[in-house]
C-alpha positions as CSV (number, residue, x, y, z in Angstrom):
1,X,28.2,-11.1,-3.3
2,X,24.8,-12.3,-3.7
3,X,21.4,-11.8,-2.5
4,X,17.9,-13.2,-2.6
5,X,15.7,-10.2,-4.8
6,X,12.2,-11.2,-4.5
7,X,8.8,-9.9,-5.8
8,X,5.4,-11.7,-5.7
9,X,3.1,-11.2,-8.6
10,X,-0.6,-12.2,-9.9
11,X,-1.0,-13.3,-13.7
12,X,-4.5,-13.4,-14.9
13,X,-4.9,-15.2,-18.3
14,X,-7.3,-14.2,-20.9
15,X,-10.9,-15.6,-21.2
16,X,-11.8,-17.3,-24.8
17,X,-14.0,-15.2,-26.3
18,X,-17.9,-17.1,-26.6
19,X,-19.3,-19.1,-29.9
20,X,-21.6,-17.7,-32.1
21,X,-25.2,-19.1,-32.6
22,X,-26.1,-17.2,-35.9
23,X,-28.0,-18.2,-39.1
24,X,-27.1,-17.1,-42.7
25,X,-30.1,-14.1,-43.7
26,X,-29.5,-13.1,-47.2
27,X,-32.2,-12.3,-50.0
28,X,-33.3,-14.9,-51.7
29,X,-32.4,-17.7,-49.5
30,X,-35.3,-18.4,-47.2
31,X,-33.5,-20.8,-44.9
32,X,-29.4,-20.3,-44.7
33,X,-27.7,-22.2,-42.4
34,X,-25.6,-21.6,-39.5
35,X,-22.8,-19.7,-39.7
36,X,-21.8,-18.7,-36.4
37,X,-18.0,-18.4,-35.6
38,X,-15.5,-19.4,-32.4
39,X,-14.3,-17.2,-30.0
40,X,-10.9,-16.2,-29.9
41,X,-8.4,-17.3,-27.1
42,X,-7.4,-15.5,-24.1
43,X,-4.1,-13.9,-24.0
44,X,-1.6,-15.8,-22.6
45,X,1.3,-14.7,-20.1
46,X,5.0,-15.8,-20.6
47,X,8.1,-15.4,-19.0
48,X,11.3,-14.7,-21.1
49,X,15.0,-14.8,-19.3
50,X,16.6,-11.5,-20.6
51,X,20.3,-11.1,-19.9
52,X,20.1,-7.6,-20.3
53,X,17.9,-7.4,-17.1
54,X,19.6,-7.7,-13.8
55,X,17.0,-7.1,-10.8
56,X,13.1,-7.7,-10.0
57,X,12.6,-4.4,-9.1
58,X,9.9,-3.4,-11.5
59,X,8.0,-6.3,-10.4
60,X,7.8,-5.0,-7.1
61,X,5.9,-2.3,-8.4
62,X,3.9,-3.8,-11.0
63,X,1.9,-6.7,-9.2
64,X,-1.1,-7.4,-11.2
65,X,-0.4,-8.8,-15.0
66,X,-3.3,-9.4,-16.6
67,X,-4.0,-10.6,-20.5
68,X,-7.0,-9.7,-22.7
69,X,-9.6,-11.8,-23.5
70,X,-10.7,-13.1,-26.8
71,X,-13.3,-11.5,-28.8
72,X,-16.3,-13.5,-29.2
73,X,-17.9,-14.8,-32.7
74,X,-19.9,-13.4,-34.6
75,X,-21.9,-14.4,-37.6
76,X,-21.0,-14.5,-41.2
77,X,-18.4,-17.0,-40.5
78,X,-16.1,-14.7,-38.9
79,X,-14.0,-15.8,-35.8
80,X,-13.1,-13.7,-32.6
81,X,-9.7,-12.2,-32.6
82,X,-7.5,-14.0,-30.2
83,X,-6.1,-11.8,-26.9
84,X,-2.5,-10.4,-26.9
85,X,0.0,-11.9,-25.1
86,X,2.3,-10.6,-22.3
87,X,5.8,-11.8,-22.1
88,X,7.7,-10.2,-18.3
89,X,11.0,-10.3,-18.9
90,X,13.3,-11.5,-16.5
91,X,16.7,-11.7,-15.1
92,X,18.5,-14.9,-16.0
93,X,19.0,-17.1,-13.3
94,X,15.2,-16.3,-11.4
95,X,13.6,-19.2,-10.4
96,X,9.7,-19.5,-10.3
97,X,7.7,-20.5,-7.7
98,X,4.1,-21.2,-6.9
99,X,3.1,-18.6,-3.9
100,X,0.3,-20.3,-2.7
101,X,2.0,-24.1,-2.5
102,X,5.6,-23.0,-2.5
103,X,6.3,-25.3,-5.5
104,X,9.1,-24.7,-8.1
105,X,7.7,-24.2,-11.5
106,X,10.6,-22.7,-13.6
107,X,14.4,-21.9,-13.3
108,X,15.2,-19.2,-16.2
109,X,19.0,-20.0,-16.4
110,X,19.6,-19.3,-20.3
111,X,19.2,-16.3,-22.5
112,X,16.1,-16.4,-24.3
113,X,14.3,-18.7,-22.7
114,X,10.9,-18.6,-22.6
115,X,7.7,-20.3,-20.4
116,X,4.4,-20.0,-20.1
117,X,3.1,-18.3,-16.6
118,X,-0.5,-18.4,-17.2
119,X,-2.2,-20.1,-20.5
120,X,-4.8,-18.3,-22.1
121,X,-8.8,-20.0,-21.9
122,X,-9.8,-21.6,-25.3
123,X,-12.3,-20.3,-27.2
124,X,-16.0,-21.4,-27.3
125,X,-17.8,-22.8,-30.6
126,X,-20.1,-21.5,-32.8
127,X,-23.1,-23.5,-34.2
128,X,-21.6,-23.8,-37.1
129,X,-19.9,-26.6,-35.8
130,X,-22.8,-28.5,-34.3
131,X,-24.1,-28.9,-38.0
132,X,-25.2,-32.4,-39.1
133,X,-27.9,-34.2,-41.0
134,X,-30.0,-34.4,-38.5
135,X,-29.3,-31.4,-36.8
136,X,-29.8,-28.2,-39.8
137,X,-30.1,-25.5,-37.8
138,X,-28.0,-25.8,-34.2
139,X,-28.6,-23.2,-32.1
140,X,-26.0,-24.5,-29.7
141,X,-22.8,-22.7,-28.6
142,X,-20.2,-23.1,-26.2
143,X,-19.0,-20.4,-23.8
144,X,-14.9,-19.5,-24.0
145,X,-13.1,-20.9,-21.1
146,X,-11.5,-19.2,-18.4
147,X,-7.7,-18.0,-18.5
148,X,-5.1,-19.5,-15.6
149,X,-5.2,-17.4,-12.7
150,X,-1.7,-17.9,-10.8
151,X,0.1,-16.4,-8.0
152,X,3.5,-16.4,-8.2
153,X,6.8,-15.4,-6.4
154,X,10.0,-14.7,-8.4
155,X,13.3,-14.9,-6.6
156,X,16.9,-14.1,-7.8
157,X,20.0,-14.6,-6.6
158,X,21.9,-11.1,-7.6
159,X,25.4,-10.9,-8.4
160,X,26.7,-7.6,-7.3
161,X,28.0,-5.4,-9.6
162,X,30.0,-2.9,-8.0
163,X,31.9,-3.7,-4.3
164,X,32.5,-0.7,-2.1
165,X,35.9,-1.0,-0.1
166,X,37.1,1.1,2.1
167,X,38.3,1.8,6.1
168,X,35.7,1.8,9.1
169,X,33.8,5.1,8.8
170,X,35.1,6.2,5.4
171,X,31.6,6.6,4.0
172,X,30.3,3.8,2.2
173,X,27.0,3.1,3.9
174,X,26.0,7.1,3.4
175,X,27.4,6.6,-0.3
176,X,25.0,3.5,-0.7
177,X,22.1,5.6,0.8
178,X,22.9,8.5,-1.3
179,X,22.7,6.0,-4.9
180,X,20.4,3.2,-4.4
181,X,17.4,2.2,-2.4
182,X,19.7,0.6,0.4
183,X,18.9,2.0,3.8
184,X,21.6,0.7,6.0
185,X,22.7,1.9,9.5
186,X,24.3,5.0,9.6
187,X,26.4,6.7,12.9
188,X,29.6,8.8,13.2
189,X,31.3,5.8,14.9
190,X,33.4,3.1,13.1
191,X,31.6,-0.6,12.7
192,X,28.2,0.3,12.4
193,X,28.1,-1.9,9.4
194,X,28.1,-5.5,10.9
195,X,26.6,-7.7,7.3
196,X,26.5,-6.7,4.1
197,X,23.8,-4.1,2.5
198,X,22.9,-4.3,-1.4
199,X,21.2,-1.7,-3.4
200,X,19.9,-1.3,-6.7
201,X,20.8,1.8,-8.4
202,X,18.9,2.9,-10.8
203,X,21.0,4.9,-13.5
204,X,18.1,5.5,-16.0
205,X,14.5,3.8,-16.4
206,X,16.3,1.2,-19.1
207,X,19.5,0.6,-16.6
208,X,20.3,-0.5,-13.2
209,X,23.1,-2.1,-11.2
210,X,23.6,-3.4,-7.9
211,X,26.2,-2.3,-5.5
212,X,27.4,-3.8,-1.9
213,X,28.7,-2.5,1.1
214,X,30.5,-4.5,3.3
215,X,31.8,-4.1,6.7
216,X,34.9,-1.5,6.8
217,X,38.3,-3.4,6.3
218,X,41.4,-2.7,8.6
219,X,44.6,-4.2,8.6
220,X,45.4,-7.5,9.3
221,X,41.7,-8.5,7.7
222,X,43.2,-10.8,5.2
223,X,44.0,-12.6,8.8
224,X,40.8,-12.4,10.6
225,X,41.2,-9.1,12.1
226,X,38.2,-7.1,12.3
227,X,35.2,-7.9,10.6
228,X,35.4,-7.5,6.5
229,X,37.3,-10.5,6.3
230,X,34.4,-12.3,6.5
231,X,32.9,-11.1,3.3
232,X,35.8,-10.6,1.2
233,X,35.7,-13.7,-0.4
234,X,32.1,-12.5,-1.8
235,X,33.8,-9.5,-3.4
236,X,35.3,-11.6,-5.7
237,X,32.2,-12.4,-7.8
238,X,31.7,-8.4,-8.1
239,X,33.0,-6.8,-11.3
240,X,34.3,-3.5,-9.9
241,X,36.0,-2.4,-6.5
242,X,34.9,1.4,-5.3
243,X,37.9,2.0,-3.0
244,X,36.3,5.0,-0.6
245,X,39.2,7.5,1.0
246,X,37.9,9.8,3.5
247,X,40.3,12.8,3.1
248,X,38.5,15.2,6.2
249,X,40.4,15.3,9.4
250,X,39.4,16.9,12.3
251,X,43.1,17.8,13.5
252,X,44.5,20.7,11.2
253,X,47.8,19.9,11.9
254,X,47.4,16.1,10.8
255,X,49.6,15.5,7.9
256,X,45.9,14.2,5.7
257,X,47.7,13.1,2.7
258,X,50.3,10.9,4.6
259,X,47.2,9.2,6.6
260,X,45.1,8.5,3.8
261,X,47.5,7.3,1.6
262,X,48.9,4.7,4.6
263,X,45.0,3.6,4.8
264,X,44.8,3.5,1.5
265,X,48.0,0.5,0.9
266,X,47.0,-1.0,3.6
267,X,43.7,-2.0,2.2
268,X,45.6,-2.5,-0.8
269,X,47.8,-4.8,0.6
270,X,44.9,-6.6,2.1
271,X,43.6,-7.3,-1.3
272,X,46.6,-8.9,-2.4
273,X,47.1,-11.0,0.7
274,X,43.7,-12.5,0.3
275,X,43.6,-13.3,-3.2
276,X,45.7,-12.6,-6.1
277,X,42.3,-12.0,-7.8
278,X,40.6,-9.5,-6.0
279,X,43.9,-7.9,-6.1
280,X,44.1,-7.5,-9.7
281,X,40.2,-6.6,-10.0
282,X,39.2,-3.3,-11.6
283,X,39.5,-0.6,-9.0
284,X,38.6,2.9,-8.8
285,X,39.2,5.7,-6.1
286,X,37.1,7.6,-4.7
287,X,37.8,10.4,-2.3
288,X,35.1,11.2,-0.2
289,X,33.8,14.2,1.9
290,X,35.8,16.6,-0.2
291,X,33.4,19.2,1.0
292,X,35.3,19.2,4.1
293,X,38.9,20.3,2.7
294,X,39.8,23.8,1.9
295,X,41.4,22.8,-1.1
296,X,40.1,19.8,-2.9
297,X,42.0,19.9,-5.9
298,X,45.8,20.3,-4.5
299,X,44.5,17.9,-2.0
300,X,43.9,15.1,-4.5
301,X,47.0,16.0,-6.5
302,X,49.6,15.6,-4.0
303,X,47.4,12.2,-2.9
304,X,47.7,10.9,-6.2
305,X,51.3,11.7,-6.6
306,X,51.7,10.2,-2.7
307,X,50.2,7.0,-4.0
308,X,51.4,7.0,-8.0
309,X,47.8,6.4,-8.8
310,X,47.0,6.5,-12.6
311,X,43.7,5.2,-12.8
312,X,40.4,6.6,-12.3
313,X,39.7,8.6,-9.4
314,X,36.5,10.9,-8.2
315,X,36.2,13.7,-5.8
316,X,32.5,13.8,-4.3
317,X,30.5,14.2,-0.9
318,X,28.3,11.4,0.0
319,X,26.6,13.3,2.5
320,X,25.4,16.5,0.1
321,X,25.4,14.3,-3.2
322,X,28.0,16.5,-4.9
323,X,29.8,14.4,-7.5
324,X,28.1,10.9,-7.0
325,X,25.6,11.1,-9.8
326,X,28.6,11.5,-12.5
327,X,30.2,8.6,-10.4
328,X,27.0,6.7,-11.1
329,X,27.0,7.4,-15.1
330,X,30.7,6.3,-15.3
331,X,30.0,3.2,-13.4
332,X,26.7,2.4,-16.0
333,X,28.3,3.0,-18.6
334,X,31.8,0.6,-17.9
335,X,29.2,-2.0,-16.9
336,X,27.6,-2.0,-20.0
337,X,30.6,-2.2,-22.1
338,X,31.6,-4.9,-19.9
339,X,28.4,-7.1,-20.6
340,X,28.3,-6.0,-23.8
341,X,31.8,-7.9,-24.2
342,X,30.5,-10.8,-22.3
343,X,27.6,-11.5,-24.4
344,X,29.7,-11.3,-27.7
345,X,32.0,-13.8,-26.0
346,X,29.0,-15.9,-25.1
347,X,27.2,-15.6,-28.7
348,X,30.4,-16.5,-30.2
349,X,30.7,-19.7,-27.9
350,X,27.0,-20.3,-28.5
351,X,27.6,-20.2,-32.5
352,X,24.9,-17.8,-32.4
353,X,27.0,-14.4,-33.1
354,X,26.3,-12.1,-35.8
355,X,29.1,-10.3,-37.4
356,X,28.7,-6.5,-38.6
357,X,30.7,-5.6,-41.2
358,X,30.4,-2.2,-40.3
359,X,32.5,-2.8,-37.3
360,X,35.1,-4.9,-39.0
361,X,38.8,-3.8,-38.9
362,X,39.9,-2.8,-42.4
């Protein structure tokens, strides 16, 4: 599942320091020569592709990035210090455009790729540089140059890490609202989701992942019934599927276990009919609306036995938030482990992987 994540930022490189006009003044030296140093260069701003970053959400809040100016030159041949550079880490696949002209400047395709967003200004020259045989006491110096100033638009086609599956009105939109920044339409009738909703889930300050909610699936979706079939193809690009099951019932005489099990089998069959790749993708069961069940543990045990399910299972209430935080942490841990495996495989293929003997098998 792809969506465009955008952020507009302003980058201001540092100004170069001014050169100094100074002369040597020491005891017993009546007419010392020029000794004004150069100004330091202004700090530059760079962007670096980092495979450990997967969204641009940080740049929606930090829009202005300003590097430090270079120091002015001083006497005694002292050059000014250069301004400190700034490196902005962006996800691999980020495209950078000039916000005013729309011109594409960079396409960050590889991990570790580094580009210059705004070049710092050059430092000015001190009067030391203007000394000559005919100008032994120069008073000339130059000012430092201004750093580059740009408005940029960052654009990223994000691949969703987690896909939500379930019948219409299973609580997928409520869940994505609870755990992410997405604000989908929610109502108490089926098919309120008419297009994919995507949200960024922040499990901590340094960790996040993208979750996708597609329209609910019904039996026959693989052949075109309902709305979900339009987006089934996108789910093949996710890493893991969360299969939401609505375990609540307003009818006390209804066999809820049989009903939920039948719905779960129908969804799985639609996955199999549509794509073997999608059918084989890692899938976790999420039992939603457990707060409306009198004996959650008994229902959970009977349902898992009916489905013959041995994989991961979570009981939550998307409405109240019970159990959702543990689900987020478990997803983040699993995704981090998968990313680590992929990074090692890529490094081995590129010939850059460093083997750590501490983790070598005996």
